[in-house]
C-alpha positions in Angstrom: 0.4 -0.2 -0.1 1.1 3.6 -1.0 1.3 6.3 1.4 -1.3 8.7 2.2 0.5 10.4 5.2 3.8 11.8 5.3 5.2 14.1 8.1 8.6 15.0 8.1 9.7 17.4 11.4 6.5 19.0 11.9 6.5 21.3 14.9 4.2 24.0 16.2 5.1 26.7 17.7 2.3 28.7 19.5 3.1 32.7 20.8 0.9 33.0 23.7 1.9 37.3 24.8 5.0 37.0 25.2 5.5 33.4 25.5 6.5 30.6 22.8 4.7 27.1 24.1 6.2 23.8 21.5 3.1 21.9 20.6 5.4 20.0 18.8 8.8 20.2 18.7 9.6 17.6 15.5 7.0 14.9 14.2 7.8 11.8 11.6 5.3 9.6 10.7 4.9 7.8 7.9 0.9 6.3 7.4 0.1 3.9 4.6 -2.8 3.5 2.9 -5.3 2.1 4.7 -3.4 1.7 7.9 -5.2 2.0 11.1 -3.5 3.9 13.4 -4.1 5.6 17.2 -2.1 8.9 18.8 -2.7 8.4 22.4 -0.5 10.5 25.3 -1.1 12.9 28.6 -3.2 16.2 28.0 -0.2 18.3 26.3 1.5 15.3 24.4 0.9 17.4 21.1 -1.8 14.9 20.0 -4.5 16.7 18.4 -2.4 19.7 17.6 -0.8 17.0 15.0 -4.4 16.1 15.0 -5.4 19.5 13.8 -2.6 19.4 11.5 -3.1 16.3 9.2 -6.8 17.1 9.8 -5.8 20.7 7.2 -7.2 22.4 10.2 -4.2 24.1 11.3 -0.4 24.0 9.6 2.9 23.9 10.7 5.4 25.7 11.6 7.6 24.2 10.5 8.3 21.4 8.2 6.1 18.9 5.8 3.2 17.3 5.6 1.7 15.2 2.2 -1.4 14.2 1.4 -2.2 11.9 -0.9 0.4 13.2 -3.0 0.1 17.1 -1.6 1.8 19.0 -0.3 0.0 20.7 1.9 1.5 22.1 4.2 1.6 26.1 3.4 -1.8 26.3 1.8 -4.1 29.4 2.3 -7.1 28.8 4.5 -9.5 28.8 1.2 -7.2 25.1 -0.3 -7.4 23.5 3.1 -11.1 23.4 3.6 -11.6 22.1 0.0 -8.3 20.0 0.3 -10.7 19.2 4.0 -14.1 18.4 2.2 -12.9 16.1 -0.3 -10.1 13.7 2.4 -10.7 14.1 4.8 -13.6 12.6 6.9 -14.3 13.8 10.8 -15.4 12.0 13.9 -16.0 14.5 17.0 -16.4 13.8 20.9 -19.0 15.7 20.7 -21.2 14.7 17.5 -21.1 18.1 15.8 -24.6 17.5 14.5 -27.0 20.4 13.1 -29.9 20.4 15.7 -32.3 21.7 13.7 -31.7 19.0 10.9 -32.9 16.3 9.9 -30.3 12.7 10.1 -30.3 13.1 6.4 -30.0 16.0 5.9 -26.9 16.4 9.2 -25.2 13.4 7.0 -25.5 15.6 3.7 -24.2 19.1 4.3 -20.2 18.2 3.0 -21.8 16.9 -0.6 -23.6 20.8 -0.3 -20.1 22.2 -0.3 -18.7 19.5 -3.0 -21.4 21.3 -5.2 -23.5 17.7 -5.8 -27.4 18.2 -7.6 -30.5 17.2 -4.2 -30.8 14.2 -5.4 -27.7 12.5 -5.7 -27.0 14.0 -1.8 -29.6 12.9 -0.4 -29.0 9.5 -3.2 -25.0 8.8 -0.7 -26.7 10.6 2.1 -28.9 7.5 2.4 -26.4 4.9 1.4 -24.3 6.4 4.4 -26.6 6.7 6.9 -27.7 2.6 5.9 -23.2 1.4 6.0 -23.9 2.7 10.0 -26.8 0.6 10.8 -29.3 3.6 10.7 -31.3 3.4 7.4 -35.1 3.5 9.6 -34.3 7.1 11.2 -33.2 9.3 8.3 -35.6 12.1 9.6 -35.6 12.1 13.3 -33.5 14.7 14.4 -30.1 15.0 16.7 -31.7 14.8 19.4 -34.5 11.8 18.8 -31.5 10.0 19.2 -28.8 7.9 21.9 -25.7 9.1 22.1 -24.4 6.0 20.0 -27.4 7.1 17.0 -25.8 10.4 18.0 -22.0 8.9 16.4 -22.6 6.9 13.6 -25.0 10.4 12.0 -20.8 11.5 12.4 -19.8 8.6 11.0 -22.0 8.6 8.1 -21.1 12.4 7.6 -17.6 11.8 7.3 -17.6 8.9 4.9 -20.6 10.2 2.8 -17.5 12.7 0.7 -15.5 8.6 0.6 -12.7 10.6 2.1 -9.1 9.0 1.9 -8.7 8.9 5.9 -10.7 8.7 8.8 -10.2 10.9 11.6 -11.6 10.6 14.9 -10.9 12.7 17.6 -11.6 11.0 20.9 -15.0 8.8 19.8 -16.1 7.4 22.2 -15.0 10.1 24.7 -18.8 10.7 25.3 -20.4 7.0 25.4 -20.8 4.4 28.3 -18.3 1.4 27.5 -21.1 -0.8 26.0 -22.8 1.7 23.3 -18.9 2.7 22.9 -17.8 -1.0 22.0 -20.5 -1.0 19.3 -19.1 2.6 17.8 -15.6 0.7 18.0 -16.4 -2.1 16.4 -18.0 -0.1 13.5 -14.5 1.2 13.0 -13.7 -2.2 12.8 -15.7 -2.3 9.8 -14.8 0.2 8.1 -11.0 -0.4 8.3 -12.3 -4.0 7.0 -13.5 -2.4 3.9 -10.2 -0.3 3.9 -10.8 2.7 4.7 -7.9 4.5 6.3 -8.8 5.4 10.2 -6.6 8.1 12.2 -8.0 8.4 16.0 -7.1 10.0 19.2 -7.6 8.8 22.8 -6.4 8.9 25.5 -7.9 5.1 26.9 -6.2 2.7 27.1 -8.5 -0.2 25.7 -9.9 2.1 22.6 -6.6 2.5 21.7 -5.8 -1.2 21.3 -8.6 -1.4 19.1 -6.2 0.0 16.4 -3.1 -2.1 14.1 -0.4 0.7 15.2 -0.3 3.3 18.3 1.6 6.1 18.4 2.4 7.0 22.0 3.4 10.9 22.5 4.9 12.7 25.3 6.2 16.5 25.2 6.1 17.2 20.9 7.5 14.4 20.6 6.8 10.7 19.1 7.8 8.1 23.0 6.9 5.3 20.3 5.7 3.9 17.4 4.5 0.8 17.5 2.5 -2.2 15.5 -0.4 -3.7 17.7 0.1 -7.5 16.9 -3.0 -8.3 18.7 -5.8 -5.4 17.9 -9.2 -6.0 20.2 -11.9 -7.7 18.7 -15.2 -7.7 20.4 -18.1 -10.1 20.5 -20.5 -7.4 21.0 -22.9 -8.0 18.1 -23.2 -4.2 17.0 -26.5 -3.0 17.7 -28.4 0.5 16.6 -29.7 0.3 20.0 
């Protein structure tokens, strides 16, 4: 498999008043197409900063980042927004759904920016919801769903554009254990279908679903190891 993410000597410095904070000191990581990787580390380790750079939500102060053969290290805001919409599906801890929109409308949202017609948007959004087991909830609003179902809607929205990578930031942070395992089962299925998944988590048991675990500390990669026995659950994924 070819490389989908190549970072070389990435640094990120924030200026806070008179102080400079080095969030990333020097990070070099390559991720291949189809990999399932977890970023771990204590608060302040740089994992969220690295996630934001990989997700094209931020740019490095120094170093290079090539995403799917495009150097995105020093792109303008507009170019980054376009890359984000085409290449990356985001899943957040807080779901980030529009409360007044239906599931179908929430999932179709990225396709508006991508210029799809209304009927194409609805078709693709329906298929994405079906892939996460929620085809019977397309007209429900987020407040009519459980936490696990809301996260499934967010995952469907991340998938709808056929992105190069899925970035999940603490995807089970707001869910109970049983629902967390259901969501991790779903990520497992998505990985088996060939999706590249990068997840940020501070929970060991969640990180162990990934096939590779990168631990950060003080803005540097502390360890980067294959996970020989990724967790598999016997739970049947349910849509509650």
